[in-house]
N, C-alpha and C positions, 0 to 999 in steps of 0.2 A: 527408370523402374522403381525408384524410391518413392517416399511420400512427398508430394509436392506441397509447397506452402505459398501463400499469396505474396507476391512481390509488389504489385502496384495495380491500382484500378485507374484506367485512362478514359478520357472523353472519347466519344465516338468518332471525332474528326482527327484523332491522333494517329499518325502513320509511323512514327519512330519512337523508340524509348532507349535511353542509355542508363544502365545501372552502374553506380559508383561503388568504390571500396571493394573491388574484386581482386583476387590474387592473380598476378601476371603469369602467363604461360599455363593456364588451366582451362579445362573444358567445363562448360555449364550447360544445363538442359532446361528448356522452357516449354511451356504449353500456353497457348493463347485461347482464352474463352471469350466468345462474343455472345452477348445476351440480346436477343431480338425483342423489339417492342411489340411483336405479335404474340400474345399469350405467354410472354416471358420465356420463349424457347432459347435453349443454350446450345451453342455450337463450339466445339473444341477442336483445335488443330492437332495434328500429330506432333510428336516431340521435335522441337527445334534445337539445333546445336549452335552454341556461340563459344568462340575461343578468344581469350585475351592474349595479346602479344606479349612475348617475353623480352625483357630488356637485355638479356645476355644470350650469347650463343651456346646452345646445348646440343650435344650429339650423343648417339648411343651406338656402341659396338656390340654386335650380336655375338653371343657366346657360342651358339650352334645355329645351324640352318633353321630358318623359321619362315612360315607362310603367313604374311600379314592378313588380318581379318577385316571384313567390311564394317564391323562394329564390335563392341565388347560383349554382346549378347551370345548366349550359348547357341551353337549351330550357325553362327554367322558365316557368310560366304567367304571364299578365299579371294585375295586380291593378287598377290604375287609372292613367289618364294625367293627369299634372300639368302645368299650363301653365308656360312659362318665367317666371323671376323669382319664382316662388312660394316662400315660406319654409316649410319643414317641420321638425318636431321630430326631432332625432337621439336615438334610444333607445340604440343600441349600435353599436360598431365590429365589423365582421365581415370575413370573407375567403372567397375561393372556392378551388377545388382547386389552382389554380396559385399561390395566395398573394397575388393581387391584392386590394387594399383595397376594401371595400364598406361602405355604411351601412345599418343597419336603422332605418327612419324611420316616423313616423306623419303622415298628411295628413288634415286635417279640413275639411269644407265642408258647409254647410247642415245642421248637426247630426249629420252622419255622419262616421265616422273609418275610414280604411283603414290597414293596416300592410303594409309590403313593403320590398324591397331595391333599392338603386341603387348603381352604382359611385361611388367617391369622386371620380373625375374629372368627374362630371356636375354637381357642385355646389360652392359656396363655403361653408366652415365658418365659422359665427359663434359666438363665445362672448362672455360679458358679464362685465365686471369693474369695479372701482373703484380709483382711485389711493390709495396708502397713505400719502402725505405731502402737505403743503400746497403744495409747489412741485415740479413735475415737468416736465422738458424733453421736448417732442415734436420729434423730429428727422426729417429727410428720409430717413435710412437707418439701418441698425443700427450703432451705435458712437458713442462720445462725440465723435468728430471730425467727424461728419456735420453739415451745416448745420442750424440751429435753425429750426423751423417756428413754434412758439409755446410760451410757458410756461404750464402749467396751474397756477393759483395756489390752487386749493381742494382740500383733502383730500376723499376719497370722491366725486370727480368720476366720473361713469359713462362708460365707454368700451366700444365694440364691437370685439372682437378678430377680425380677419379673416385673420391669418396670423402666422408667426413665423420668425425668422432668427437664426443664430448669428453673433456677432462674437467671434472667438477661442473661449473656452469659455463665454461668457455668452449667454443667450437674450434676444432683444429681440422684443417683440410689435408687429406691425403693427396699428394701431388707427384707428378713426374716433371723433372726439370733438367734441362741440358746445360752443362757447364763445359765449354770447349768440346772435346771429342767424346765426352762421357755423358751418360744419362743417369740421373739418380732418382730414387723414389723414397719418399718419407712424408713427414707431417710438418705443416707450417701453421702457426697460430693465426686464427681467422682474421684478425684485424690488419695483418700484414699482406692481405691479398685483396685486390680489387678486380671484380669480374668485368668482362667486356664482351 
């Protein structure tokens, strides 16, 4: 629903096209125009959706009960209602006409899977990573001067990333990590986490 710009002009015998330098895990919208040799008539397809794959696993936990929509457009039909606190798989980031951020997700239950859209504000994004060194400080806030929560002493310790924050120019990830019988929440400097 935004302003389209020309991506590529192709020969009439071309059947596929791959666009490079796209962001992973994002939804893109395309129109295809065919120009006829008869009086220069122009035929345009409806909007086509293409989604790039994401290299890391991302999930979204719903804050409250929500009904997935068939599209990001106003008045879009309902797909399925998902209970609060349900965790769904995030397939791609999307947006609506006004530029608001949405998620395109999948929800599975009893052997059946539904696909649909939900506003980003309706859920909490979860990503998964591992620590990249054998000693990492987990802090109460973003920055080296923030109080220490716990020291993670094993390399490749699994963490669940639930947010991020900048301290100066550096990115810190808000994580949940399990140490023995206890779970801790805090911030880890970005370079010490590798996503998977």
